[in-house]
N, C-alpha and C positions, 0 to 999 in steps of 0.2 A: 754268283749273285750275293752270297752271304758277306763276302769281303767288302763289296760295294755298299751294302746296307750298313755294315759296321762303320765304314768310313764316314758315311753321311751322318750317322748318329753322333759320332765323336767330334764332328766339325760343325754341328748344327748351329752353335752360337755365332761362329764366324760367318756362316752363310747368311744369317739374319743381318749382321752388321754390314755385309757387302750389299745386300739388297737395299738397306737404308741409304748407303752411299749413292746408289743408282737413282733412288727416289728423290734425292736432293737436287737432281738436275731437272729443271723445269722444261721438259721436252714437249711443249705445246705446239703441235703441228699446224693448228689452224691459224695461229697468229704469226705473221711474218717477222715480227720483232723478236720472236724466240727461235728463229732459224739457227743461230749459232749454238744455242743450248740443245736444240734437237740433234744437231750434228754431234755435239759433245756427248750426248747419251749414246749415240751409235758407236762412236769411237771408244767410249768406256766399255761397252759390251764386247767390241772386237778385241780390245786389250785383255779383257778377262778370259775370253775364249783362247787366246794365244797362251796366256799364263797357265791354264789348266791342261794344255797339251793338245788342243785341236790342231790337226795337221794343216788344213787350208782355211784361212780366214781372210775375207775381203770385205771392205766397205764399198758397195757398188752404187754408182750414181743412178739417179732416175731423172726423167724429164729431159730437157734440152739445155744447151748453153745459155740461151736467152731466157728460158723459163725452167730453171732447175727445180727438181723435187727434192724431197728428203731421202737420204740414202737407205739402202737395204743392207743389213748385215748378213753375210753369207758365211757359213762354216761347213766343213765337210771332214768326216773321218771314214776312211774306207778300210775295212778289216778283211773282207774276203769277197770274191766274185760269187761265192756260193751262199753268202748270207743275204737275207732280205734287207731292203733299204727303207728307212723311215725318214720322211721329210717332216721336220718339226717347224711349225709356223707359229709366230706370235707377233706382237707389236710393242715397240718401246715408246711410242708417242702417247700423250695423255690428253684428257679433256682440259679446257680452261678451268681454273678453280673457282671462278665467280659463282655466287656472291661471297666475297671474302669475309664479310662480317658475320656469316653464319658458321664459319669454322671455329672450333674450340681451340685450335692451335694452328700455326702457319702451315699451309698445305704442302710446302716443300721442305718442311723440317720434321721428319718422321718421329713420332713418339709412340710408345707402347701404352695402350690403355686396355685394361681388362683382357689381356692376352691377344690383343690385336695390334698390328702396325697401322697407325692412322696417318695417311698421306695420300696425296693425289697420285694415282697410278698403282697403288699398292695391290689392288685386286684386278685392275683393268689397265694394262695387262702385264706390267713389269713383274709383279710378284709371281704370277702364274707362268710367264715365259721363263723366268729365272729358275723355276723348279727343274726344268729339263736341263738347263746349263749345269746345275749342281749335281743332277743325276749322272751326267756325262763325266763330270769331275770325279765322282765317286768311283766310276769304273776305271777311268784313266789313271788316277793317282793311287788306287788301292792295289794295283797289280792284277786286278780281275780282268779277264778278257772281255772286251765289249762284244756282245753276241750278235749285234746288227750293225750294218752300215748306217751312218747318220748324216743327214744333211739338214742344216738349220737355215731358215729364212725368216729373219726378224725385221719387219718393216717399220717405217716411221710415218705412215700416212693413214693409218686405219681410222683415226678419229677425224680425219678430214676427207673421208670418202675413198681412200685407196685409189686415187685417180690414175696413178701410174702402174699399179700392180698388175692388172690384166696384161698390159703390154709387156711388162717385164717378164711375166711367166711365159707369154707367147714367144718372146725373143730368146728365152733361155730354157726351152723344153728339154734339151739334152742334159744341160747342167742339173736341172731339177728332177730328172727321171728318178722314180722311186716305186715302191710297191704300195705304200699307203702314206697318208698325211696324218700327223698327230697334232691336235690343237687343244690348248687349255685356255679357253676364254669364255667358259660357260660356268654354270653353277651346279653344286650338289642339290639334290631335291630338297633336302632339309639338313640341319646340323646333325652330323653323325649318320646320315642316311645316304649311302653312296649311290650314284646314278651315272649313267652314260647316255648322252643325248644321241639319238639316232635320227632325229628329224628337226629341221629348222624351217621356219616360215620365210617366204620371200616378201618383197615390198614393192609397192607402186606408190609414188609420192607425187602429188600434183598441187598446183595452185590455180584457183579460179578467181576471176575478178569481173564484177558487173559494173558497168558504167551507165548512168542515166543522164542527168543534166551535165553540161560541159563544165560546170563549176558548182561548189557548194552554194545552196540557196537559203534565203531566209524562210524558216518553216512557217512563219505567220503569214507571209506574202504568197508562198507557193504551195504550202502544205494543203492537200485536198485537191490539187490540180495536177501535181507532178508525182509520179510514182517514186517511192523511196528505195534506192538500191539495197540498203541494209534490210529493209522489210522483205524485199523480194528474195534476197539471198537466204535469209532466215527461213522463208517458206520452202525454198528449194532444198535446203539442208534437212529440214524437219521431215521431208518426204523421202529421204534416202533410206529409211528403215520403216517397216510396217509394225503392226502391234506385236508380232512374234519375234521382233528384232532381226528379221531377215532383211538383207540388203535388197533394195528394190531396183537396182540398176539391171536393165535387161541383159540376160546372159551371164550375169556375175557368177553363177554356180555351174555353168555349163561343163567345165573341165575339172571340177573339184573331185579329187580322189577321197572318198569318204573313209572314215575310220572303220576298220574291220571289227567284227565281233571280238576277236582276240585282243585287239588294241583297246577296245572299250572295257574289257575285263581287266586288262593291265592297269588302266586308269583307276578302276575301282579298288585295285589292290594296293595302290600307293597310300602311304600314311599321311593323308592330306587333312590338315586341321582347318576346316572352312572358317570357323569362328576366329581363329588366330589370324588367318589370311585377311579376313575382312577388317579386323582391328588394325593390322599392319597398314592396310590400304586406307583406313579411315572412312569406311563406308558401313552403312547399316544393313544393306542387303545387296544381293548380286543381280546382275542383269545380263542374261545370256540368250543366245539363239535358242528358240523353243526346241526342246528335245535333247539338249546337250547341257552337261554340267558346266559349272564355272571353270573347272580345270580343263575340260575338253575344249571349251570355248577359247581359252587363253593360249592354247598351243596346237590344237588339232583342227581348228576350223578357221575359215577366212573371216576377216573383219573389215569394216570401214569406219574410220574415226576422223572427226574434225580436230586438227591439232592447234588451230588458231583462227580467229575471225576478228576483223576490224573494219572500221569505216566511220566517217564523221568525226565528231568531237569527243574525245575521251579524257580530256584534262580535268582539272579541278573546277568546281562551280558549274554554272550553266552557260551554254551557248546554243541558241535555238537555230540549228542549221538543218537543212535537208541535204544529206551528203550527195556528192557527185559519184562516189565509188564505194563499193563494198568488196572485201577480199577475204578469202579463206584458204587455208592450207589443209589438205586432206591426204591421209595415208591409208592404204589398204595392206593388211598383212595377208599373205597368200600361202596356200598349201599346194602340195603336188596335186594336180598337174597344171595349175594355173601359171601364167607367165606375166611379168610386169607389162610387156608390150600389149598383150591381149586385154588386160584389165584397164590399162590407161586408155586404150581406144574405146572401150565400152563406157568408161566414165566420160570421155569427151563427147561421145554420141548422146549420152544421157543429158548432160548439161546443155548441149546445143538444142536438143529436142524441147527442153523445158524452160529455156531462157525467155522471159517476157518480151513481147514485141516492143516494149518501151525501153529496152535495155540492149546494150551490146556486151558480148562475152569475150573475155581474153582467157584462154585455157592454156596453162603452161605445164609441161611435163618436166618435173625437177630431177628425179632420178628413180632408180628401182634396182631390184636384185631378185635372183631366183631362189626359191626354197630348195631344200635337199632332203633326201631320205636314204638311209643306209640299211642294208641287210644285216640284222643283228646276229645272224649265224656265220658271218664272214670270219675268217681266222683272226684278223686284227681286232674285231669287236669282241670275240671270245677271249683273246689275250688280255684286252682291257678289263673284261669281267674277272678273269683270274687275278689280275694285278690288284684290283680294288677289293676283291674278297680277301686277298692276302693282307691288305692294309687294315680293313675294317672288321674282318672276321665274319662277314655276312655277304651274301651275293648282292650285287648292285641291281637296281632297277634300270630297265631301258625306258627312257622317257623322250617325249618330244618337247621342244622349247618354242616359245612364242616369238622370240626375237629373230633377227636376221644376221648372218655372217656371210656377206656376198662372196667372199673369196672361196668359200667352200664349194659353191657352184662353179666358180672359175677353175678350181682344181679338177673338178669332174669334167667340165667341158673341154679344157685345154690339155690337161695331162692325163685324163681318163682315170683319175685316182679318187677313191673314196676317202673320207675323213673320219677319224675317230675323235669325238669331242669328249675329252676327259677333263672336265673342269672342276675346280675346287673352290670357286666363289660361293657366295650365298646371296639370295635376293635382297637380304638385309644389309649388304656390304656398302650400300650408298654409292655405287659407281655412278659417275657423272653428277654427283651431288656433293654438298659439303660433308666433311668428316668421313670421306671414303676410308674403308678399312679392310684389312685382310688378316684372318686368324693365323697366328704363328703356328698353331698346331696344324692347320690345314696346309700351310706352306711346307712343313716337314712331311706331312702325309702325301703331298703331291710329289715331292722328291722321291719318296719311297715307292710310290705308285709308278713313277716313270722308270725307276730301276727295275721294278718287277715286270712292267710291260715289255721292256726290251728283251728280258729273259723269256717271258712267256710267248712273245710273238715269234722269236727265233725257233722255239720248240714247236709252235703251231705250224709254221711253214715247213719245218723239217719232217713233220709227221706224215 
């Protein structure tokens, strides 16, 4: 391991410049106009893997001939039948950079600002995925024996829903067979505070639309005689929570696995600065489910939130209409053992029960994903703990995160594999926002942690 660490440190500047070259490729998977650039980013990574000595590298197609998807970059290094196998997952596609006028520099021209690389995709997820590529190079080019078998699967559709990924995993079970999955697409708990995520929330996402009159009406002529869909939908939404901020949908909490006393004590031990958190969010106070802290509420409890609501006239000036329709998008973050199908069905039943008799309801299931939770005593989780302690000089915290990474549940369901979430982002990295950034120090820390993880995991499995 020492030779690999020395190699990584001595080539650190080059690693940064290579990352910048990858970031210059606008691999925006959601926009068909950027399909050539998205493929270019995949080919760039494949060429880099070949250059550093990865034995098997393939750019694998997804989708079909008439509806092609973005390719998956696969790489494999087999060192021994007796060594454990780590499947590294990441994604090379990025979010659209809009609004461009809020960027301080062009989003695909990486610049260094206050020790950060500022560019779209720097933290999510090119910078974090590339940490593992450079850790591999450190082993392969330093003469140090690689202690584990490695398989890499870096996809190009994460930011557009990973629509082809579950099918790809299902069709390539044997190719992707491994002992554990390693993912760096999450965040440290705080700057300088190492953490390993052992739980993620799932997601149920729906759209509801109420229709009253067949067209927009003059509010002076019809107001007072025809019910307004916007008013009706607003009432329905306001009733989705009670005074204790509990969700009122019948059966919503039926299958919730509550936080254990040990987990609640672990939350209290985290160095959480509530005042700084509120300042970062731009709020004066918190609003959580009664009986739970803000930190518990944002990662360990289920939620229901309206993500958007519209109807009628919303342009400049006045237009006195009584709208024909009102629409809202609603998302629920789910905890074990809730499932997106279960919650979507309960939401549908709730809205159907409460829709006014003056309205018709159109309820649409948009998408969802399962949450996940991993045993922190598992060998791979303990290896990650050893790796981060070696980097930071302190034991990492095991934390739950409020977001969703649907592929983690797919790995468990299809391959039977747990996932180690060893991320090096920060909540302040502005992912999906203008001026996304990734700390150069954290980039190098991630490379070192990956090197140390491979060593520690091989030892854990051999023990």
